[in-house]
C-alpha positions as CSV (number, residue, x, y, z in Angstrom):
1,X,-18.2,14.4,13.6
2,X,-19.3,16.1,16.8
3,X,-20.8,19.5,16.5
4,X,-19.4,22.3,18.8
5,X,-22.5,23.4,20.9
6,X,-21.3,27.0,20.8
7,X,-21.6,27.0,17.0
8,X,-25.3,26.0,17.0
9,X,-28.0,28.7,16.6
10,X,-28.9,30.5,19.8
11,X,-32.3,30.2,21.4
12,X,-34.3,33.4,22.5
13,X,-33.7,32.9,26.2
14,X,-31.7,34.8,28.9
15,X,-29.4,33.0,31.3
16,X,-29.6,35.1,34.5
17,X,-27.1,35.1,37.4
18,X,-27.1,37.3,40.5
19,X,-23.6,37.5,41.8
20,X,-21.1,39.2,44.1
21,X,-17.4,38.2,44.2
22,X,-17.8,35.0,42.2
23,X,-14.8,35.4,39.9
24,X,-13.5,31.9,40.6
25,X,-16.8,30.1,39.7
26,X,-18.9,32.2,37.3
27,X,-17.0,31.3,34.1
28,X,-18.0,27.6,34.4
29,X,-21.6,28.6,34.9
30,X,-21.7,30.9,31.9
31,X,-20.0,28.5,29.6
32,X,-22.4,25.6,30.5
33,X,-25.3,27.4,28.7
34,X,-24.0,27.9,25.1
35,X,-27.5,28.0,23.6
36,X,-28.7,31.2,25.4
37,X,-29.0,34.2,23.2
38,X,-28.3,36.4,26.2
39,X,-26.2,35.9,29.3
40,X,-26.9,38.5,32.0
41,X,-25.1,39.0,35.3
42,X,-26.6,41.2,38.0
43,X,-23.7,42.2,40.1
44,X,-24.2,43.8,43.6
45,X,-20.7,45.2,44.0
46,X,-18.0,42.7,43.3
47,X,-14.4,43.6,44.1
48,X,-12.7,40.5,42.8
49,X,-13.1,41.0,39.1
50,X,-16.4,39.1,38.6
51,X,-17.6,41.8,36.2
52,X,-14.6,41.4,33.9
53,X,-14.7,37.6,34.0
54,X,-18.4,37.6,33.2
55,X,-17.9,39.9,30.2
56,X,-15.0,37.8,28.8
57,X,-17.4,34.8,28.9
58,X,-20.1,36.6,26.9
59,X,-22.3,38.2,29.6
60,X,-23.8,41.6,29.9
61,X,-23.2,43.0,33.4
62,X,-25.7,45.2,35.2
63,X,-24.9,46.7,38.7
64,X,-27.6,46.7,41.3
65,X,-27.0,47.2,45.0
66,X,-28.2,44.3,47.1
67,X,-32.0,44.2,47.6
68,X,-32.4,40.7,49.2
69,X,-32.6,37.5,47.3
70,X,-36.2,37.6,46.2
71,X,-36.3,41.4,45.2
72,X,-32.9,41.0,43.5
73,X,-34.1,38.2,41.3
74,X,-37.3,40.1,40.5
75,X,-35.3,43.2,39.5
76,X,-33.0,40.9,37.4
77,X,-36.0,39.6,35.5
78,X,-36.9,43.1,34.4
79,X,-33.4,43.6,32.9
80,X,-33.5,40.5,30.6
81,X,-33.9,41.0,26.9
82,X,-36.1,37.9,26.6
83,X,-39.3,36.8,28.3
84,X,-38.0,33.2,28.9
85,X,-35.3,33.1,31.6
86,X,-33.1,30.4,33.0
87,X,-31.7,31.2,36.4
88,X,-28.5,29.7,37.8
89,X,-26.3,30.6,40.7
90,X,-22.6,31.2,40.0
91,X,-21.6,28.0,41.7
92,X,-24.0,26.0,39.5
93,X,-23.8,24.7,35.9
94,X,-25.8,22.7,33.5
95,X,-24.7,19.2,33.0
96,X,-24.0,18.3,29.3
97,X,-27.1,16.1,29.4
98,X,-29.4,18.8,30.6
99,X,-27.9,21.3,28.1
100,X,-28.8,18.9,25.3
101,X,-32.3,18.3,26.8
102,X,-33.0,22.0,27.1
103,X,-31.9,22.7,23.5
104,X,-34.2,20.0,22.3
105,X,-37.2,20.9,24.4
106,X,-37.1,24.7,24.8
107,X,-38.5,25.6,21.3
108,X,-41.7,23.6,22.0
109,X,-41.9,24.8,25.6
110,X,-41.5,28.4,24.7
111,X,-44.4,28.1,22.2
112,X,-46.7,26.6,24.9
113,X,-48.8,28.3,27.6
114,X,-46.6,26.8,30.3
115,X,-45.3,29.2,33.0
116,X,-41.9,27.5,33.2
117,X,-40.2,24.2,34.1
118,X,-38.9,22.4,37.2
119,X,-35.2,21.4,37.1
120,X,-33.5,18.9,39.3
121,X,-30.2,19.7,41.1
122,X,-27.4,17.4,42.0
123,X,-25.1,18.7,44.7
124,X,-21.4,18.1,45.1
125,X,-20.2,18.4,48.8
126,X,-16.7,18.2,50.1
127,X,-15.4,17.4,46.6
128,X,-17.8,14.6,45.6
129,X,-21.5,14.2,44.7
130,X,-23.9,13.3,47.5
131,X,-25.5,9.9,46.8
132,X,-28.3,9.6,49.3
133,X,-29.1,12.8,51.2
134,X,-32.4,13.8,49.6
135,X,-32.1,17.6,49.5
136,X,-28.8,17.2,47.6
137,X,-29.9,14.4,45.2
138,X,-32.4,15.4,42.6
139,X,-33.8,18.4,44.5
140,X,-36.6,19.9,42.5
141,X,-36.3,23.6,41.8
142,X,-38.1,26.2,39.7
143,X,-35.4,27.8,37.6
144,X,-36.8,28.2,34.1
145,X,-39.8,30.6,33.6
146,X,-41.6,33.1,31.4
147,X,-41.3,36.3,33.4
148,X,-44.9,37.3,32.7
149,X,-46.2,34.0,34.2
150,X,-44.0,33.6,37.3
151,X,-42.4,35.7,40.0
152,X,-40.0,35.2,42.9
153,X,-41.2,35.6,46.4
154,X,-40.2,38.9,47.9
155,X,-38.2,37.6,50.9
156,X,-34.6,38.4,51.8
157,X,-33.5,34.7,51.8
158,X,-34.9,31.3,50.9
159,X,-36.8,32.8,48.0
160,X,-38.8,30.5,45.6
161,X,-40.3,30.8,42.2
162,X,-44.1,30.9,42.1
163,X,-45.6,29.8,38.8
164,X,-48.8,31.4,37.5
165,X,-49.6,28.3,35.4
166,X,-48.5,24.8,34.6
167,X,-44.8,23.9,34.7
168,X,-43.0,21.1,32.8
169,X,-40.4,18.9,34.5
170,X,-37.0,18.2,33.0
171,X,-35.2,14.9,33.3
172,X,-31.5,15.6,33.7
173,X,-29.9,17.5,36.6
174,X,-27.9,20.6,36.8
175,X,-24.8,20.6,39.1
176,X,-24.2,22.5,42.3
177,X,-20.7,22.8,43.7
178,X,-21.8,23.5,47.2
179,X,-19.4,25.7,49.3
180,X,-15.7,25.0,48.6
181,X,-15.0,24.6,52.3
182,X,-16.8,24.5,55.6
183,X,-15.5,28.0,56.2
184,X,-17.4,29.2,53.2
185,X,-20.5,27.4,54.5
186,X,-20.3,28.9,57.9
187,X,-20.0,32.4,56.5
188,X,-23.0,31.8,54.3
189,X,-24.9,30.4,57.3
190,X,-24.2,33.6,59.2
191,X,-25.5,35.7,56.3
192,X,-28.6,33.6,55.7
193,X,-29.5,33.6,59.4
194,X,-29.2,37.4,59.6
195,X,-31.5,37.8,56.6
196,X,-34.1,35.3,58.0
197,X,-34.0,37.0,61.4
198,X,-34.6,40.4,59.7
199,X,-37.6,39.0,57.8
200,X,-39.0,37.7,61.1
201,X,-38.4,41.1,62.7
202,X,-40.3,42.8,59.9
203,X,-43.2,40.5,60.4
204,X,-43.2,40.7,64.2
205,X,-42.8,36.9,64.6
206,X,-43.1,35.6,68.2
207,X,-39.7,34.7,69.6
208,X,-40.5,31.3,71.2
209,X,-36.9,30.6,72.4
210,X,-38.0,27.6,74.4
211,X,-38.5,25.8,71.1
212,X,-34.9,26.2,70.1
213,X,-33.4,22.9,71.6
214,X,-36.2,20.9,70.1
215,X,-35.8,22.6,66.7
216,X,-32.1,21.7,66.7
217,X,-32.8,18.0,67.6
218,X,-35.7,17.6,65.2
219,X,-33.7,19.2,62.3
220,X,-30.8,16.8,62.9
221,X,-33.0,13.8,63.1
222,X,-35.0,14.8,60.0
223,X,-31.8,15.3,57.9
224,X,-29.7,12.5,59.3
225,X,-32.3,9.7,59.4
226,X,-35.4,10.6,57.4
227,X,-33.6,12.3,54.6
228,X,-31.0,9.5,54.5
229,X,-27.9,11.6,55.2
230,X,-26.4,8.8,57.3
231,X,-25.9,6.8,54.1
232,X,-23.4,9.4,52.9
233,X,-21.1,8.6,55.8
234,X,-19.4,11.4,57.7
235,X,-20.3,13.9,55.0
236,X,-23.9,13.1,55.9
237,X,-23.2,13.7,59.6
238,X,-21.5,17.1,58.8
239,X,-24.3,18.3,56.5
240,X,-27.0,17.3,59.1
241,X,-25.2,19.0,62.0
242,X,-24.7,22.1,59.9
243,X,-28.4,22.3,59.0
244,X,-29.5,21.7,62.6
245,X,-27.1,24.4,63.8
246,X,-28.5,26.9,61.3
247,X,-32.0,26.1,62.4
248,X,-31.2,26.9,66.0
249,X,-28.8,29.8,65.4
250,X,-31.2,31.9,63.4
251,X,-33.7,31.7,66.3
252,X,-31.1,32.7,68.8
253,X,-30.0,35.6,66.6
254,X,-33.6,36.7,66.2
255,X,-34.0,36.6,70.0
256,X,-30.9,38.8,70.3
257,X,-32.3,41.3,67.8
258,X,-35.5,41.6,69.8
259,X,-33.7,41.8,73.1
260,X,-30.9,44.2,71.9
261,X,-32.0,46.1,68.8
262,X,-28.5,47.7,68.5
263,X,-27.1,44.4,67.6
264,X,-28.7,44.6,64.2
265,X,-26.4,47.5,63.0
266,X,-23.4,46.1,64.8
267,X,-23.7,42.8,63.0
268,X,-24.3,44.5,59.7
269,X,-21.1,46.4,60.0
270,X,-19.1,43.2,60.8
271,X,-20.7,41.3,57.9
272,X,-19.9,44.1,55.5
273,X,-16.3,43.8,56.6
274,X,-16.3,40.2,55.2
275,X,-18.0,41.3,52.0
276,X,-21.4,40.0,53.0
277,X,-24.6,42.0,52.7
278,X,-27.1,41.3,55.5
């Protein structure tokens, strides 16, 4: 007789999610980790009922105004009740196979001196899993860690987890339901480009606009051919073109910020109108 995973003893680990307006996705994410003793959602001002959905699915919700991806995740780590933390985004979920693997391996891992573990991510794109495009098939990501032995990089976007010691690697993937539509993807691209351009502005990065056409071309070639996106058919073309456009657009946007500083506040106001924090 099969055992209901939710009835098994909990493990002393916190599932951590940072979210804003994720009511349609977050329940699946929370329910995919039945073994976590704590489920914690750091909400940055949802207006769609994300907080209530999270609480109904067993999560504790803490409000924190948006700090940028890296700082937001580091703040979130301080709010967890347990030292061991598993991080997922609201549009991600553990596969049943990975949930079983984690339940089996976590007790030993948490007794070790390891700083954390590397997980693999399988991405669904346009309603189906990508089969060949390398960044979406088995992408390696630091998502499980002891908060005293690892820290997120303090950048506004494209943050990464830096381990202060050895890290194990888990076999089975977790699932990423990437952007329900291309409209969602384009809005996210605008937001990420804005955050990256602001990081460059803080650092005083040279503009180098003359590189932009070559950046676009090289990004497309890298994704479409070298990363095997062409084997995923037209979906591979779309994902490669989107990535190349993002690579070029964030440089153009940075050039505009340097040339016309007023555009920074004007864009922020517009993004806020769409519920996006720059």
